C-alpha positions as CSV (number, residue, x, y, z in Angstrom):
1,X,-0.1,-0.3,0.0
2,X,1.1,3.5,-1.0
3,X,2.6,5.5,2.0
4,X,0.2,8.3,1.0
5,X,-2.8,6.0,1.7
6,X,-1.3,3.9,4.4
7,X,-2.5,6.6,6.7
8,X,0.8,5.6,9.5
9,X,1.8,7.5,12.5
10,X,3.7,10.8,11.6
11,X,7.2,8.9,12.9
12,X,7.0,6.3,10.6
13,X,5.9,8.5,7.7
14,X,8.9,10.6,8.3
15,X,11.0,7.9,8.9
16,X,10.1,6.4,5.5
17,X,10.3,9.4,3.7
18,X,13.8,10.1,5.1
19,X,14.9,6.7,4.3
20,X,13.7,7.2,0.5
21,X,15.2,10.7,0.3
22,X,18.7,9.1,1.4
23,X,18.6,6.3,-1.2
24,X,19.0,9.1,-3.9
25,X,22.3,10.2,-2.9
26,X,23.3,6.4,-2.2
27,X,22.6,5.2,-5.3
28,X,24.4,8.4,-7.1
29,X,27.4,7.4,-4.8
30,X,27.2,3.7,-5.9
31,X,27.2,4.5,-9.8
32,X,29.9,6.8,-9.5
33,X,32.0,4.3,-7.6
34,X,31.4,2.0,-10.0
35,X,32.1,4.0,-13.0
36,X,35.2,5.1,-11.5
37,X,36.3,1.7,-11.0
38,X,35.3,-0.2,-13.9
39,X,37.1,1.1,-17.4
40,X,36.6,-0.4,-20.9
41,X,34.1,-2.8,-22.1
42,X,33.2,-3.3,-18.2
43,X,31.9,0.2,-18.0
44,X,29.5,-0.4,-20.4
45,X,28.1,-3.3,-18.8
46,X,28.3,-1.9,-15.7
47,X,26.0,1.3,-16.8
48,X,23.7,-0.6,-18.7
49,X,22.9,-2.9,-15.1
50,X,22.9,0.4,-13.1
51,X,20.2,2.0,-15.8
52,X,18.3,-1.3,-15.8
53,X,18.0,-1.0,-12.0
54,X,17.0,2.8,-12.1
55,X,14.5,2.2,-14.8
56,X,12.9,-0.5,-12.7
57,X,13.1,1.7,-9.5
58,X,11.3,4.4,-11.4
59,X,8.4,2.2,-12.8
60,X,7.9,0.4,-9.2
61,X,7.5,4.0,-7.5
62,X,5.2,4.9,-10.2
63,X,3.2,1.8,-10.6
64,X,2.8,1.3,-6.8
65,X,3.0,4.7,-5.3
66,X,2.0,7.4,-7.5
67,X,-0.6,5.6,-9.9
68,X,-3.1,4.3,-7.0
69,X,-2.6,8.1,-5.1
70,X,-3.5,9.6,-8.7
71,X,-6.6,7.4,-9.6
72,X,-7.7,7.0,-5.6
73,X,-10.6,9.7,-6.0
74,X,-12.0,8.3,-9.2
75,X,-12.0,11.5,-11.2
76,X,-10.4,11.1,-14.7
77,X,-9.4,7.5,-14.1
78,X,-9.3,6.3,-17.8
79,X,-7.3,9.7,-19.0
80,X,-4.9,9.2,-16.2
81,X,-4.2,5.4,-17.1
82,X,-4.1,6.8,-20.9
83,X,-1.7,9.4,-19.8
84,X,0.7,6.8,-18.0
85,X,0.7,4.3,-20.5
86,X,1.4,7.4,-23.2
87,X,4.4,8.3,-20.9
88,X,5.6,4.9,-20.2
89,X,5.5,4.0,-24.1
90,X,7.2,7.5,-24.9
91,X,10.0,6.8,-22.3
92,X,10.4,3.3,-23.9
93,X,10.8,4.5,-27.3
94,X,13.2,7.5,-26.2
95,X,15.3,4.6,-24.6
96,X,15.6,2.7,-27.4
97,X,17.2,5.6,-29.4
98,X,19.4,7.1,-27.1
């Protein structure tokens, strides 16, 4: 259940938010460290793995956190789902050519 809809106590909510906020700089540090440590063909593989993990994380967050919160009120559900699908397809097409 998304944090937004979970109605957790304020301390738990803040703990979850702080934990999630700290994961971004941690991920940047890991990616930076890996790209400094690996060179040549291994660097391309490492970048591909890191980008795959990042993409999976964004997809998970959008499907499990943002989408349920957006359609929770029941208004414009079809439009919201369509916008999500168009955005996902556009990013997939963009990723194929970049």
